[in-house]
C-alpha positions in Angstrom: -135.2 -14.3 -11.5 -131.7 -15.6 -11.9 -131.7 -15.4 -14.9 -132.2 -11.7 -14.8 -129.6 -11.6 -12.7 -127.1 -13.5 -15.0 -128.6 -10.7 -17.4 -127.9 -7.9 -15.4 -124.6 -9.2 -15.0 -123.4 -9.2 -18.4 -124.7 -6.2 -19.2 -123.3 -4.6 -15.7 -119.9 -6.1 -17.1 -120.2 -4.4 -20.4 -120.6 -1.3 -19.1 -117.3 -1.7 -17.2 -115.7 -2.6 -20.0 -115.6 0.0 -22.1 -115.3 2.7 -18.5 -112.4 4.6 -18.9 -110.5 3.8 -15.5 -110.1 7.1 -14.1 -114.4 7.1 -14.2 -113.9 3.9 -12.6 -112.2 5.7 -9.0 -109.1 2.9 -9.8 -107.0 4.9 -11.1 -106.7 7.6 -7.7 -106.9 10.5 -10.3 -103.9 11.8 -12.9 -102.5 14.7 -10.5 -103.4 18.1 -12.4 -100.1 19.5 -11.7 -97.9 16.6 -12.1 -96.6 16.3 -16.0 -94.6 13.7 -16.5 -92.3 13.3 -19.9 -93.9 10.9 -22.4 -89.9 9.1 -22.2 -91.0 8.2 -18.6 -94.7 6.6 -19.2 -94.4 2.7 -19.7 -93.8 1.7 -23.4 -97.0 -0.5 -24.5 -97.1 -2.1 -28.3 -100.4 -3.0 -29.9 -100.1 -5.5 -32.0 -103.7 -4.2 -33.9 -105.4 -1.2 -34.7 -107.8 -2.1 -32.3 -111.8 -0.6 -31.7 -111.6 2.8 -31.0 -113.3 2.4 -27.3 -109.9 1.1 -26.0 -107.5 3.5 -27.8 -109.5 5.7 -26.3 -109.1 4.8 -22.5 -105.6 4.2 -22.9 -104.8 7.8 -24.8 -107.2 9.1 -22.6 -105.4 8.0 -19.2 -102.0 9.6 -19.2 -100.7 6.5 -18.0 -98.8 4.9 -20.8 -97.4 6.1 -24.2 -97.9 3.2 -26.2 -97.5 2.7 -30.2 -99.4 0.3 -32.5 -99.9 -1.4 -35.8 -101.9 0.8 -37.9 -104.2 -2.1 -39.8 -107.2 -4.2 -39.4 -106.4 -6.0 -42.4 -103.1 -7.3 -42.7 -101.3 -9.1 -39.1 -98.1 -7.6 -38.3 -95.5 -9.2 -39.8 -93.4 -11.3 -37.3 -90.1 -9.5 -37.9 -91.1 -6.6 -37.1 -93.4 -7.7 -34.2 -90.3 -9.2 -32.2 -88.8 -5.3 -33.0 -91.7 -3.6 -32.0 -91.5 -5.5 -28.8 -88.7 -4.9 -27.6 -88.3 -3.3 -23.9 -91.5 -3.0 -24.0 -93.6 -3.3 -20.6 -96.9 -4.2 -21.7 -98.7 -5.5 -25.1 -101.7 -5.5 -26.6 -102.3 -8.8 -28.6 -105.4 -10.4 -30.8 -105.2 -13.9 -31.5 -103.3 -13.7 -34.6 -99.4 -13.0 -32.9 -98.1 -16.3 -31.2 -96.8 -14.8 -28.2 -94.2 -18.3 -27.6 -90.4 -18.2 -26.0 -89.2 -16.4 -29.5 -91.4 -13.2 -28.6 -91.2 -13.6 -25.2 -87.7 -13.3 -25.0 -87.4 -10.3 -27.6 -90.0 -8.7 -25.4 -87.1 -8.9 -22.4 -87.4 -8.2 -18.9 -89.7 -5.0 -19.0 -92.3 -6.6 -20.2 -95.3 -6.8 -17.2 -98.2 -7.5 -18.6 -99.9 -9.2 -21.8 -103.5 -8.4 -22.4 -104.7 -9.9 -25.4 -108.3 -9.2 -26.7 -109.8 -12.7 -26.9 -111.5 -15.4 -24.7 -109.8 -18.0 -26.2 -105.1 -17.9 -25.6 -104.0 -20.6 -27.5 -102.3 -18.5 -28.6 -100.3 -17.7 -25.4 -98.0 -19.7 -24.6 -98.3 -20.8 -21.1 -95.5 -22.9 -20.0 -93.4 -19.9 -21.3 -94.9 -17.1 -19.5 -95.1 -19.1 -16.6 -91.3 -19.6 -16.6 -91.1 -15.7 -16.5 -91.9 -14.9 -13.6 -94.2 -11.2 -12.8 -95.6 -11.1 -16.2 -99.5 -10.5 -15.3 -102.3 -11.7 -18.7 -105.4 -10.3 -18.9 -108.4 -11.7 -21.3 -111.7 -11.0 -22.7 -114.5 -13.2 -21.9 -117.7 -12.9 -20.8 -118.8 -9.5 -22.4 -119.3 -11.6 -26.3 -121.5 -14.5 -24.5 -124.5 -12.7 -25.6 -122.8 -12.2 -29.9 -121.7 -15.5 -29.8 -124.9 -17.1 -29.4 -126.9 -15.0 -31.2 -124.4 -15.8 -34.2 -124.8 -19.3 -33.1 -128.7 -19.2 -33.4 -128.6 -17.7 -36.3 -126.1 -20.2 -38.1 -128.5 -22.9 -37.3 -130.8 -21.5 -38.3 -129.1 -20.8 -41.8 -127.9 -24.9 -42.5 -130.7 -26.4 -40.8 -133.2 -24.5 -43.4 -131.1 -24.1 -46.2 -130.7 -20.5 -46.5 -127.9 -20.1 -48.0 -129.1 -23.2 -50.9 -131.9 -20.8 -51.4 -130.3 -17.7 -52.2 -128.0 -18.8 -54.4 -131.5 -20.6 -56.4 -133.1 -17.0 -55.7 -129.8 -15.6 -57.8 -129.1 -17.9 -60.4 -132.3 -18.3 -61.7 -133.2 -21.9 -60.0 -135.6 -20.1 -58.5 -139.0 -22.2 -61.0 -141.9 -23.4 -60.0 -143.0 -24.5 -56.6 -141.8 -27.8 -55.6 -143.1 -29.6 -52.7 -140.3 -30.9 -51.5 -137.6 -28.0 -52.9 -135.0 -26.5 -50.5 -137.1 -28.6 -47.1 -134.8 -28.9 -44.4 -135.4 -29.0 -40.5 -137.4 -27.1 -37.8 -136.5 -26.6 -34.2 -140.0 -26.9 -32.8 -140.4 -30.2 -31.3 -136.3 -31.6 -31.2 -133.7 -32.0 -28.6 -131.1 -29.8 -29.0 -127.8 -31.1 -27.7 -124.6 -29.3 -26.0 -121.5 -30.3 -26.3 -120.1 -28.1 -23.0 -122.2 -26.8 -21.0 -120.6 -22.8 -20.0 -121.9 -19.4 -20.2 -122.2 -19.6 -23.7 -124.0 -22.8 -24.3 -126.3 -21.3 -21.6 -127.4 -18.4 -23.4 -127.6 -20.3 -26.6 -130.3 -22.7 -25.2 -131.7 -19.4 -23.7 -132.5 -18.0 -27.5 -133.5 -21.9 -28.7 -136.5 -21.6 -26.0 -139.4 -20.2 -27.4 -138.9 -22.0 -31.0 -140.4 -24.4 -29.0 -137.6 -27.2 -28.3 -139.1 -30.2 -26.5 -135.5 -31.0 -24.9 -132.0 -29.5 -24.2 -129.5 -32.6 -23.1 -125.6 -32.1 -22.4 -122.3 -33.6 -22.2 -119.3 -32.1 -20.0 -116.3 -33.6 -18.2 -118.7 -34.2 -15.5 -122.6 -33.1 -14.4 -123.3 -29.4 -14.2 -126.8 -29.3 -12.5 -126.7 -25.0 -11.5 -126.1 -24.3 -15.1 -128.6 -27.2 -16.7 -131.5 -25.8 -14.3 -131.5 -22.6 -16.0 -132.3 -24.6 -19.4 -134.0 -27.8 -17.7 -130.9 -29.3 -19.4 -130.3 -33.5 -19.1 -126.4 -34.7 -18.4 -126.4 -37.6 -20.8 -123.3 -39.3 -21.8 -121.5 -38.8 -25.4 -123.1 -41.2 -27.2 -126.5 -40.8 -26.1 -125.6 -36.9 -27.2 -125.0 -37.9 -30.3 -127.7 -40.6 -30.8 -130.6 -38.1 -29.6 -129.2 -34.6 -30.6 -131.7 -33.1 -33.9 -129.2 -30.5 -33.7 -125.6 -30.6 -31.6 -124.1 -27.7 -30.9 -120.4 -27.7 -29.9 -119.5 -25.4 -27.1 -116.7 -27.2 -25.3 -113.9 -25.4 -23.8 -110.3 -26.3 -26.2 -108.2 -28.5 -24.0 -106.0 -31.5 -25.5 -108.9 -33.7 -24.4 -111.5 -32.3 -26.9 -109.0 -32.8 -29.9 -110.5 -34.0 -32.7 -113.3 -35.3 -30.6 -116.0 -34.6 -33.0 -114.8 -37.7 -35.4 -115.8 -40.2 -36.8 -117.1 -42.5 -34.4 -119.6 -39.5 -33.1 -120.5 -39.1 -36.6 -121.7 -42.4 -37.1 -123.8 -42.4 -33.9 -125.8 -39.5 -35.3 -129.1 -39.3 -36.9 -128.5 -39.4 -41.1 -131.4 -35.5 -40.2 -129.4 -34.3 -38.0 -127.4 -31.1 -37.8 -124.1 -30.4 -36.5 -123.0 -27.0 -35.4 -119.6 -25.9 -34.1 -119.3 -22.4 -32.8 -116.2 -23.3 -30.4 -112.6 -22.1 -30.6 -109.1 -23.2 -30.9 -106.0 -24.2 -33.0 -106.0 -27.5 -33.1 -109.9 -27.4 -33.6 -112.0 -30.1 -32.1 -113.4 -31.4 -35.1 -111.5 -33.8 -37.0 -112.4 -31.9 -40.1 -111.2 -34.6 -42.7 -114.3 -37.2 -40.8 -117.1 -34.1 -41.1 -115.9 -34.0 -44.8 -117.0 -38.0 -45.0 -119.9 -37.6 -42.5 -121.9 -34.8 -44.8 -120.7 -36.3 -48.1 -122.5 -39.7 -47.5 -125.6 -38.5 -45.3 -124.3 -39.5 -42.8 -125.4 -36.1 -41.2 -127.7 -33.4 -42.6 -126.0 -30.2 -42.6 -122.6 -28.6 -40.7 -122.1 -24.9 -39.7 -118.7 -24.1 -38.7 -117.8 -20.5 -37.6 -114.0 -20.2 -38.8 -113.0 -23.0 -35.8 -111.5 -24.2 -38.9 -107.5 -26.2 -39.0 -106.0 -24.6 -40.5 -107.8 -20.8 -40.3 -109.0 -19.3 -42.6 -109.6 -22.6 -44.8 -108.2 -22.7 -47.9 -110.5 -22.0 -50.1 -110.2 -25.0 -52.2 -111.0 -27.4 -48.9 -113.3 -30.4 -49.6 -115.3 -28.7 -47.5 -116.6 -25.3 -49.5 -117.7 -27.9 -52.1 -120.6 -29.2 -49.9 -124.0 -27.8 -50.0 -124.8 -28.8 -46.8 -122.0 -27.1 -44.9 -121.8 -23.3 -44.1 -119.1 -22.5 -43.2 -118.6 -18.2 -41.3 -115.1 -16.4 -41.4 -114.7 -16.6 -37.5 -117.8 -13.7 -36.9 -119.1 -15.3 -34.0 -117.7 -11.5 -31.7 -118.4 -9.4 -34.3 -120.8 -6.5 -33.0 -119.6 -3.3 -32.6 -120.7 -3.5 -29.0 -118.9 -6.8 -28.8 -116.2 -5.7 -30.0 -115.6 -2.8 -28.7 -116.0 -3.6 -25.3 -113.0 -6.7 -25.8 -110.7 -3.9 -26.8 -112.4 -1.9 -23.5 -112.0 -4.1 -21.3 -108.1 -5.6 -23.0 -107.1 -1.4 -22.0 -108.7 -1.3 -18.8 -106.7 -4.8 -18.2 -103.4 -3.4 -19.0 -103.9 -0.8 -17.1 -104.5 -1.7 -14.0 -102.2 -4.9 -14.4 -99.5 -2.0 -14.7 -100.5 -0.6 -11.4 -100.2 -3.4 -10.0 -104.0 -4.1 -8.8 -106.8 -7.0 -9.8 -107.8 -7.1 -13.3 -111.2 -7.1 -14.4 -110.4 -10.4 -16.0 -107.1 -12.2 -15.7 -105.9 -15.3 -16.4 -104.1 -16.8 -13.5 -101.3 -18.7 -14.8 
């Protein structure tokens, strides 16, 4: 029953996110008799060509005038961004834009709302935002839980069953006679799955892995989380126990100064040489020491690793040693890359912005 209610909540949130504000009866309706001049409407700058649902909501709201960097392939140049934000009332940004003192100074005192189309907010200088009283910040959690969980499972299976290697062999002539141990990997049945950081996404991953006949789920976090753990029958263990017991270790922890490089030589040295390491957490600082991970993979300390773009830097240069390893699968940060999820994120960012400008509670607001 609890699982059903959480699924219903996520679905409801996605529906709310993509609904125009006037259909939610929270704009009070736009008076047809009152036609405001565009020049008097709040000015908004959008730093990227966001998915169409969000642009549609802003356009049809009649509440703002907006300009945008009309590309999804190349980030707006910093010099142009600093010019475009001058005097704006609100800003929609994505992860590639660093919102720091320089940008906030360039925007000036009119800036009232910052809406980021992201779950993470390490690209935002929270200290600088706090210094400028009155700026409200919206973000887009929850709507991407299912998408990230699906991708994590796909990455885990791709890594553990060596699908990238197998595809390469099939394409390049390596597919010869049948061999008893060729391209053998590790299966989930009767395994122990460890989760580092048990939140919504960690639970959603475990729910999807359970039908694969996983024997046991274990987790560690800053403290036990019995309510969430009960949903997947997971046992709280120490960091050392998580490393030594896990056949599959999925990193889902939030990025904090305390979790910087938490996955390092010490952790990898305690893991089984048959274990698979998966990281779909996110952040600029990185929770994984990449040099230590390379050493663990190249030496055979662990069997394989799958990473979804959570690298330093991001994107990772093609010359990086991790790309030379057959037992390391690296994806270009696509965990939330489904049409429905990205549109829901775009719409939630737009609705957060409109609500913030009206002085009303945002659907998802970051408390500074």
